[in-house]
N, C-alpha and C positions, 0 to 999 in steps of 0.2 A: 893679748897673754898667751901663754904658751903653756899648753897641755903635753907634757914629755907622754913615750910611748908606756911607761910605767904608771904614770897617772891616768893615761886611759883604761890600763886593764883593770886598777883599782876603781875605778868610776864606773866602768861596765858591772864589775861584778856587784858592786854596793846598789847599783841600779836594778839586776837580776834578785838580788836580795830584797829589795825595797817590793819588788814586784811579788814573789813569793811567798811573801808574810803576807800581801795585802796591805800596805803601810800607807795611810792617807797622808798628804803632804802639802803642803804650800805649793812645791814646785813640781813641773808637769815633766816627771820622768820620761816621756816618750818624746818631747822637745828636747830635752837635754842631751839624749841619746843619739837623738839625730846630728844636734851642733857639734858633738864630740865626735861621733862618727865623721863628720862631714867635713873635719877640720875648720869650720866657720865658729871659732869660740868667741869672737866679737859678739856674737848674738848672746850669747851668755850675758853680757855685761849691758846689753839694750834690754834683754828682757827681766833682770834682775839686777836694776842698778845698785841696790843698797848694798848688795853684795861684792861687788865689783866696781867700788865709789873711782878710783885711779886709773881705770882702763881707756887707753884710745882707743879710739875708731881706727882700721887701718886705711887709708889713702884711699884705694881702690872700693872700700863698700861708701867713703866720704862721694866720690865721684860718680859713681851709680845712683847714689841719691841725690845728685845733684841734676843729674840727668832725667830722674823719674820726678823729681818735682818741675822740671821744666816741661817735660812730655804733659805732666798731668795738667798743668797750666794751658800750654798749646791746645791740650782736646778738650780740657771745661770751655775756655775762650772760644772754640771754633762750636760747640753746641748752642753757644748763647748770641752766634751772631744770628744775622737775619739771613733770610734765603738769598737774596742779591750778593751777601758780603762771603757766603758760604761758595754761590757758583763765582765768583772772581778767584776766590782759594781753589778750586777746583779746575776751571778754565787754565790758571797760571802753572799750578803745580800737576795737573792730570790725575789728580787722586786727593782724598781727602787726608787731612795730616792726622797718622795715627802711629804710635811707638813701634817700631819694627823688632823691636828685640835687641840681641848679640848673635853673633854668631857660634853658634853649637861646638864646632871643630876648633874654634882659635877663642874664643871669648867665652868659654865654658866658665870660668871663675865669675864672669860677672853674672851669667845665667845661674847661677850657682846661688849669688846673690840675692837675684829678684827672686827666686824660687823661696828662701827661706824670710824676705821682708813680704812677700805676698802668701804666702801657701802656710806661713809657720807663726807668721807675727800680725797677720790682718793689717798689714800696711798695704797702701799704694792699690786699691781695692779698685780704680779702674783696670787692673790689668788682669783681675779675677777670670780664671778661664781662657784666657786669651794664649793664642800660640806666638810666642816671642823667639822663634829659631828664626833670626833672619836668614842665614844659610848663606850669610856674606860679613863680611868686618862690618863692624860699625863706630865703633869708638872712636876713629879721628873725626867721624861725621858729627859724633855727637857732641864733641873737644867742641869743634867748630862753631856748631850751635850755640854751644853754650856761652862761646864769646858774644855772638850776637845777642842773645837773650838776655846776656848780665848787663850789657849796654843799651838796652832798651828799659830793663827795668829798675837800672838804677836812676834813671833818670827821674821816677817816682818816688816819693816819700809813701806812699799807699797804694799797695797792693792792690792793682785791678786788671780787670778782663784785657786780653791783649786783641788789639785790631787785627782786622784782615790783613791788613799790611804789615803789620809787625809778625804775624803768623810768616806770612810769606818769606819776610827778610832774614828769619830765624830758620827755615828750613831752605831758602837758598844758600843761606853761608855753609851749611853743611856740605852743599853739592859743589862748593867751588875749588876743594880740595883735588 
């Protein structure tokens, strides 16, 4: 969805009128205002799908969601492993598997997408209140990890928890580049 500068002005004025007159609505005007100001217009069609039925999700939003889905699965799977399997992962990888985020200087669009998904739309709550500025570029790492993750998960018709070996393979794949 493209919102031109003149549309932005009109929408901002309407939001101001809405607030000044204490009009109750099914729309969250704070959310709408923030989405318009941040140029993350895709979020309007996600939050209000009936209003924007033909809107396409931008590829960078899809990619971030795929990455977050993968990391949600990795972290959940790690949590339910037994202690021996957790020790194998930590011993091999030198840390627990945790989503590190994106680089605030170079991957700010991805960080902005995550902020909206987590803090404005209540999705991916495993990241709520987590510091996710990695201070280093991560997109290439995550893209490589997604390749390995998809190879592993496509082998199973029913989504299930990842094994310790699966988690190690996925994270190592990201380090190969």
